[in-house]
C-alpha positions in Angstrom: -19.4 48.8 47.7 -20.1 50.6 44.4 -16.4 50.1 43.4 -16.7 46.3 43.8 -19.7 46.0 41.4 -17.6 45.9 38.2 -15.4 43.2 39.7 -18.4 41.1 40.7 -19.8 41.4 37.2 -16.6 40.2 35.6 -16.4 37.2 38.0 -20.0 36.4 37.3 -19.5 36.4 33.5 -16.3 34.3 33.8 -18.2 31.7 35.7 -21.2 31.6 33.3 -19.4 31.4 29.9 -17.4 28.2 30.5 -20.7 26.5 31.5 -22.4 27.6 28.3 -19.5 26.5 26.2 -19.8 23.0 27.6 -23.5 22.6 26.7 -24.0 20.5 23.6 -27.1 20.5 21.4 -27.2 17.0 19.8 -30.3 17.8 17.8 -31.4 20.0 14.9 -33.7 23.0 15.3 -36.4 25.0 13.5 -37.9 22.0 11.8 -40.6 22.9 9.2 -42.7 20.9 6.8 -44.4 21.9 3.6 -46.4 20.0 0.9 -46.2 20.5 -2.8 -48.2 18.1 -5.0 -47.0 14.6 -4.1 -43.9 15.8 -2.3 -43.3 16.7 1.3 -40.3 19.0 2.0 -38.7 19.0 5.5 -36.3 21.7 6.4 -34.2 22.3 9.6 -31.1 23.9 11.0 -28.1 21.6 11.6 -26.6 21.5 15.1 -23.3 23.4 15.1 -22.0 21.1 17.9 -22.8 17.7 16.6 -22.1 17.0 12.9 -23.1 13.7 11.4 -25.7 12.0 9.2 -29.3 13.3 9.5 -32.0 10.6 9.8 -35.4 11.6 8.6 -38.3 9.6 10.1 -41.9 9.5 9.0 -45.0 8.2 10.9 -48.8 8.4 10.8 -48.6 8.9 14.6 -46.8 11.6 16.5 -43.2 10.5 16.9 -42.4 9.9 20.6 -39.9 7.6 22.3 -42.6 5.0 22.3 -43.6 5.3 18.6 -40.1 5.9 17.2 -39.3 2.2 16.7 -42.4 1.9 14.5 -41.6 5.0 12.5 -40.3 4.7 8.9 -36.8 5.9 8.0 -37.7 8.1 5.0 -34.1 9.0 4.1 -30.6 10.0 5.2 -29.1 13.3 4.5 -25.5 14.5 4.7 -24.6 17.2 7.2 -25.0 20.7 5.8 -27.9 19.9 3.4 -30.6 21.0 5.9 -33.5 19.7 3.9 -35.1 16.5 2.6 -37.9 15.8 0.0 -40.1 12.9 1.0 -42.4 11.2 -1.5 -44.7 8.8 0.3 -46.5 6.1 -1.7 -49.8 6.6 0.1 -52.2 9.4 0.8 -52.5 10.4 4.4 -51.3 12.5 7.3 -47.7 12.3 8.5 -45.5 13.4 11.4 -41.7 13.9 11.0 -38.6 13.9 13.1 -34.9 14.5 12.3 -32.3 12.7 14.4 -28.5 12.9 14.3 -26.2 9.9 13.7 -22.5 10.5 14.5 -19.6 9.0 12.5 -19.1 6.5 15.3 -22.7 5.2 14.8 -24.3 6.8 17.9 -27.9 8.1 17.3 -29.2 10.9 19.5 -32.8 10.1 20.1 -33.8 13.2 22.0 -37.2 14.4 20.6 -38.0 18.1 21.2 -41.2 19.6 19.8 -40.8 22.3 17.2 -37.0 21.7 17.2 -36.4 18.3 15.7 -40.0 16.9 15.6 -43.4 18.1 14.4 -46.4 18.1 16.7 -49.1 18.6 14.0 -49.5 16.3 11.0 -49.1 17.4 7.4 -51.7 16.1 4.9 -50.7 14.5 1.6 -53.6 14.5 -0.9 -51.9 12.9 -4.0 -49.2 10.2 -4.5 -46.3 10.3 -6.9 -46.0 8.3 -10.1 -43.1 6.1 -10.9 -41.6 8.8 -13.0 -41.8 11.2 -10.0 -40.1 8.8 -7.7 -37.3 8.0 -10.1 -33.9 9.6 -9.8 -33.0 11.8 -12.8 -29.4 11.5 -14.0 -27.5 14.3 -15.6 -24.0 15.3 -16.6 -22.7 11.8 -17.2 -19.0 11.5 -18.2 -16.7 8.5 -18.7 -12.9 9.0 -18.3 -10.0 6.6 -18.7 -7.7 6.7 -15.6 -4.7 4.4 -16.0 -6.1 0.9 -16.4 -9.7 1.6 -15.6 -12.7 3.8 -16.5 -14.4 6.2 -14.0 -18.0 7.1 -14.8 -19.3 10.2 -13.1 -22.8 11.6 -13.0 -25.3 13.7 -11.0 -28.4 12.1 -9.5 -31.4 14.2 -8.6 -32.0 12.3 -5.3 -30.1 9.9 -3.1 -32.7 7.3 -2.0 -33.1 5.3 -5.2 -31.3 2.3 -6.7 -29.3 2.9 -9.9 -27.8 0.6 -12.5 -24.7 1.2 -14.6 -24.7 -0.4 -18.0 -21.8 -0.9 -20.5 -21.9 -1.6 -24.2 -19.6 -1.7 -27.2 -22.4 0.0 -29.2 -24.2 3.3 -28.5 -27.1 2.9 -26.1 -29.9 4.8 -27.8 -33.0 2.7 -27.2 -34.5 0.2 -24.7 -33.7 -2.6 -27.1 -30.0 -1.7 -27.1 -30.0 -1.3 -23.4 -31.3 -4.9 -23.0 -28.2 -6.2 -24.9 -25.8 -4.1 -22.8 -23.9 -5.5 -19.8 -25.0 -4.7 -16.3 -21.9 -3.5 -14.5 -23.2 -2.6 -11.0 -26.2 -1.8 -8.9 -25.7 1.0 -6.3 -27.6 3.6 -4.3 -28.2 6.9 -5.9 -26.3 8.8 -3.3 -23.1 7.7 -5.1 -21.9 9.9 -7.9 -19.2 7.8 -9.6 -18.4 4.2 -10.4 -15.1 2.6 -11.3 -15.1 -0.1 -14.0 -12.4 -2.5 -15.1 -13.3 -3.7 -18.6 -11.1 -5.3 -21.2 -8.6 -2.9 -22.7 -8.6 -2.2 -26.4 -12.4 -2.2 -26.8 -14.5 1.0 -27.1 -17.3 1.3 -24.5 -20.4 3.4 -24.0 -22.1 3.8 -20.6 -25.6 4.4 -19.3 -27.0 5.0 -15.8 -30.7 4.3 -15.3 -33.1 4.2 -12.3 -33.8 0.6 -11.3 -37.5 1.3 -10.7 -38.0 2.8 -14.1 -36.2 -0.2 -15.7 -38.5 -2.7 -13.9 -41.5 -0.8 -15.4 -39.9 -0.8 -18.8 -39.8 3.0 -18.7 -36.1 3.9 -18.7 -35.3 7.4 -19.9 -32.3 7.5 -22.2 -30.8 11.0 -22.9 -27.5 11.4 -24.6 -25.2 13.5 -22.4 -27.4 13.2 -19.3 -27.5 9.5 -18.4 -26.0 8.1 -21.6 -22.4 8.8 -22.8 -22.3 10.5 -26.2 -18.9 9.2 -27.2 -17.0 6.0 -26.4 -14.0 5.6 -24.2 -11.3 3.0 -24.6 -8.5 1.8 -22.4 -5.3 1.5 -24.6 -3.6 -1.8 -24.7 -0.2 -1.7 -22.8 2.8 -1.5 -25.1 5.0 -4.6 -24.3 8.7 -4.0 -24.6 10.7 -7.2 -24.8 13.2 -7.5 -22.0 16.6 -9.1 -22.1 15.4 -12.2 -20.4 13.0 -12.9 -23.2 15.7 -12.8 -25.9 17.7 -16.0 -26.5 21.5 -15.6 -26.5 23.1 -15.9 -30.0 24.5 -19.3 -31.0 28.2 -19.6 -31.1 29.7 -19.5 -34.6 30.9 -23.1 -34.8 30.8 -25.6 -37.6 28.0 -28.2 -37.2 30.2 -31.0 -38.6 33.9 -30.2 -38.4 34.8 -33.4 -40.3 32.9 -35.2 -43.0 31.2 -38.5 -42.4 33.1 -41.7 -43.4 32.0 -43.5 -46.6 32.3 -47.1 -47.7 35.0 -48.2 -50.1 33.5 -51.0 -52.2 36.7 -53.0 -52.8 34.9 -56.3 -53.6 31.8 -57.6 -55.4 28.5 -58.3 -53.8 25.3 -60.2 -54.6 21.7 -59.0 -54.5 19.5 -60.3 -51.7 16.4 -62.5 -52.0 13.1 -60.7 -52.9 10.8 -59.9 -50.0 7.8 -62.2 -49.5 4.4 -60.8 -50.4 2.5 -58.9 -47.6 0.3 -60.8 -45.3 -3.4 -61.0 -45.8 -4.2 -59.9 -42.2 -4.9 -56.3 -43.1 -7.8 -57.1 -45.4 -11.3 -57.0 -43.9 -12.8 -60.4 -43.5 -16.6 -60.7 -42.9 -17.6 -62.4 -39.7 -19.7 -65.5 -39.9 -23.4 -65.0 -39.2 -23.2 -67.1 -36.0 -20.3 -64.9 -34.7 -22.3 -61.7 -35.5 -25.3 -63.0 -33.6 -23.2 -63.8 -30.5 -21.7 -60.4 -30.5 -25.0 -58.7 -30.9 -26.4 -60.7 -28.0 -23.5 -59.6 -25.9 -24.1 -55.9 -26.4 -27.9 -55.9 -26.6 -28.4 -55.3 -22.8 -26.1 -52.3 -22.9 -27.8 -48.9 -23.4 -27.0 -47.0 -26.5 -24.2 -44.5 -25.7 -25.5 -41.0 -25.5 -23.2 -38.1 -26.4 -24.2 -34.8 -24.9 -22.5 -31.5 -25.7 -21.3 -29.5 -22.7 -23.0 -26.2 -22.0 -21.3 -22.8 -21.4 -19.6 -23.0 -18.0 -18.5 -20.3 -15.5 -15.9 -21.2 -12.9 -16.9 -20.8 -9.2 -14.0 -18.4 -8.7 -15.6 -16.0 -11.3 -19.0 -15.9 -9.6 -19.9 -13.1 -7.2 -18.5 -9.7 -6.5 -14.7 -9.2 -6.5 -12.3 -6.3 -5.9 -9.4 -7.7 -7.9 -8.8 -5.9 -11.2 -8.0 -9.0 -13.2 -11.2 -10.8 -12.0 -13.3 -7.7 -12.9 -12.0 -7.8 -16.4 -12.9 -11.4 -16.8 -16.4 -10.8 -15.4 -16.8 -7.9 -17.9 -16.5 -10.6 -20.6 -18.7 -13.1 -18.8 -21.5 -10.6 -18.1 -21.3 -9.3 -21.7 -20.7 -11.3 -24.8 -20.2 -14.6 -23.0 -23.7 -14.3 -21.4 -25.3 -13.2 -24.7 -23.6 -16.2 -26.5 -21.8 -13.8 -28.8 -18.8 -16.1 -29.3 -17.0 -14.0 -31.9 -17.0 -11.0 -29.6 -16.1 -13.2 -26.6 -13.1 -14.6 -28.5 -12.1 -11.1 -29.6 -12.1 -9.7 -26.0 -10.4 -12.8 -24.5 -7.6 -12.5 -27.2 -7.0 -9.0 -25.9 -6.8 -10.2 -22.4 -4.1 -12.7 -23.3 -1.9 -9.7 -24.3 -2.0 -8.3 -20.8 0.5 -9.3 -18.0 -1.9 -11.6 -16.1 -1.2 -13.9 -13.2 -0.8 -17.6 -14.0 -4.2 -18.5 -12.4 -6.1 -15.7 -14.2 -4.4 -16.7 -17.5 -5.7 -20.2 -17.1 -9.2 -18.8 -16.6 -8.9 -16.9 -19.8 -7.8 -20.0 -21.7 -10.7 -21.9 -20.2 -13.3 -19.4 -21.5 -11.5 -18.9 -24.8 -11.6 -22.7 -25.3 -15.3 -22.6 -24.9 -15.7 -19.7 -27.4 -13.6 -21.6 -30.0 -15.6 -24.8 -29.3 -18.9 -23.1 -30.1 -17.3 -21.6 -33.2 -16.3 -25.1 -34.4 -12.6 -24.4 -34.0 -12.1 -27.7 -32.2 -8.4 -28.2 -32.6 -7.6 -24.6 -31.4 -10.1 -25.1 -28.6 -8.4 -28.3 -27.4 -5.1 -26.4 -27.2 -6.7 -23.7 -24.9 -8.3 -26.4 -22.7 -4.9 -28.1 -22.4 -3.3 -24.9 -21.3 -6.1 -24.3 -18.7 -6.0 -27.9 -17.4 -3.0 -27.2 -15.2 -5.2 -25.3 -12.8 -8.7 -26.6 -13.9 -8.1 -30.3 -14.8 -11.5 -31.6 -13.9 -13.3 -28.7 -15.5 -11.6 -29.1 -18.8 -12.0 -32.9 -19.2 -15.6 -32.8 -20.4 -14.7 -30.3 -23.0 -11.7 -32.3 -24.2 -13.9 -35.5 -24.3 -16.4 -33.6 -26.4 -13.7 -32.4 -28.8 -12.3 -35.9 -29.2 -15.8 -37.3 -29.8 -16.5 -34.6 -32.4 -13.3 -35.1 -34.3 -13.1 -38.9 -34.0 -14.0 -40.7 -37.3 -14.4 -44.0 -35.5 -17.9 -45.2 -35.0 -19.3 -48.2 -33.1 -18.6 -51.4 -35.0 -22.1 -52.6 -34.2 -23.9 -49.4 -35.2 -25.8 -49.5 -38.5 
């Protein structure tokens, strides 16, 4: 019997270990909570068996299966972080719980005291200011990658909304920030943004916390959240292809033989003089009775009102887009076009015409370039751009062409004084 004891122990261990290997722990462990000023720090140990996104819940009541639906989702943390700093906006006592959300979207809602939920509240005695709540941005860089610019930075927290701004001038003050172009709003858990501006133009970038901007308190620090130097996408070098070169003309004589000429072999007589020109081209004043009749005819008609068109954006250029060409046009529309800086608008649109754009996008560029030239009083050049754009946007260009004709026309109403 004593000889069989080792064999029994081996069989017992072999039967126990597979069972333990199959046991999953879809929850974190060792949850702890601490208070420092207006911040509450929650720490835990991730589950080695169930990776995923960690959901941190806060509630004035102990979090149970019954109170979980009413709890506030304080934040989301990536697997491996194992802590979260919560900044509530009210003084009070709070309970916390940390749940796991898998990559497939499943949330494990098991609540185990002292492992993934607290059973005693933590007291917060002071609330944070807007500066405390804001995300601090550091280490901003802007780099040209092929035909776009990648802006990278490091946010101090991931639960805030950030705004990326672009400008052709350095962004050193709130006033200069107000004239910059808003490129994108995004959550602070993102650390880079791709931008497709117009090539050939130098750009500066800034990333600010949206909450601070609403309170007119954006912090601008060169090298941290504002780029110190500009970046510029080079214009593509266009090499003429064989199909763009006309074939040489054959070396042939334009007129192989001279034209025939008249041989005046007999005399001729001069013709009769032309009669004097008619008098119909001279203005003749209308009789007073005729003038009165004409005035009575047009009196009921309202006086024609000429109204200049206003800056117009096509429906296809409104809203978000993932197309590179559309993003470049929106960069102009959100920047100098929106600010009514027509010289800068014309400059950037001229650069766009040098790019290999699709036919539809090129018509959009002509449409906006025609508007810029119109407001710069370059009416004839503006008409040419609108005619080029009318192939795709006929109805949209007609009011502008009518306005150009009305502006350039020297003809006035014959009945206007």
